[in-house]
Phi, psi and omega in degrees: 000127175267111186263007180284144179286140172301161183305318180292335177275334174294318183291320179296318182298317176301320184290313181295316177306310177304316179296316178298313178298320184277323189254316181269311184307332177293340186257007185308308184296317181297321180297311179300316183287324181267348182057040173200156179254121178309140183298328180297329178285322180297322179297318183289328173297319176295318180293329185283348180100357186310321185286338184249005190306314182277006190243161180304133173304328182300333175250025175093008180275176182270338173091010183270008174072181186291329178294323173298319179303311186299316178302317182289310186293335177293322180290322183294324181284350177299325183272314182197128182300343174296322175300320178293320186292322181290331170286318188296319181281325184292302188260314184297323180256292184298313183292321180295316178301319177290315184293325181278319190247353184272154169289165189301323184298315179289327177296312183298324181292317192247332185297318182300325180285321181287324184280347176255003182075002178299332177229143175263143184243161180220150190244096196263088181244306187296150182223164178309327183241013180212090177249285176287340173260067186303325185299345182265012185306153183254342179301131180239155174235118179248138181292136173228088184076243182262004187234178173233146179253120185258128180232123178161182188231140172243159178214156181053048179261112183296133181079001185300328182290341182240358185288144175256339183230128181240132164262113183250126178267131183215151174266121187269344182214081174311337177293343181264003178066218183293344184284350176262013179279133177231154176257135178237138173271127182232127179274139173309136181103344182296137179308128176099338181279120180243131180255120183284191179289151182284124180279132175283115184227048180055043184073007182252000000 
């Protein structure tokens, strides 16, 4: 079995490492002390292509696949795990959920901005009583005309304080157990969406 990276991914690895060392690493202490990543750095990460590396070019990604994504986030995490997390939650979780399960209209609306870093995403699954056992989540979504009303609480949601796009998981039919769980895309500013205080988690 050949465990060596192909040439294009070695070049990607070198390019991302250079960007991390020159652009992100000098701000590591600041990020750790303030527990936030300056928006200017997130913009720079977007311009470098970090958010879209592992995703389909059709939706604004770079087309390097999941191995390319792993190579990139490994390098981003060399400076501070927070840099990896903002990418991972935006494109690896939020973006992937939309890319895999969303209709084309939703993909077209959100993925280009997520994969370019123009918007930050969050993946709202964990709840106070449902973390590792996600199938037991209590958040419910009830149809109201052409829309749904989501009622529940989430916790430890990476990027929540700065995210503009949330993928929120809720149960539309509790009688079906985890088979009734559906993912909803909710934009920041939506009526009723409240963001709590930021929990200190060692920069994560």
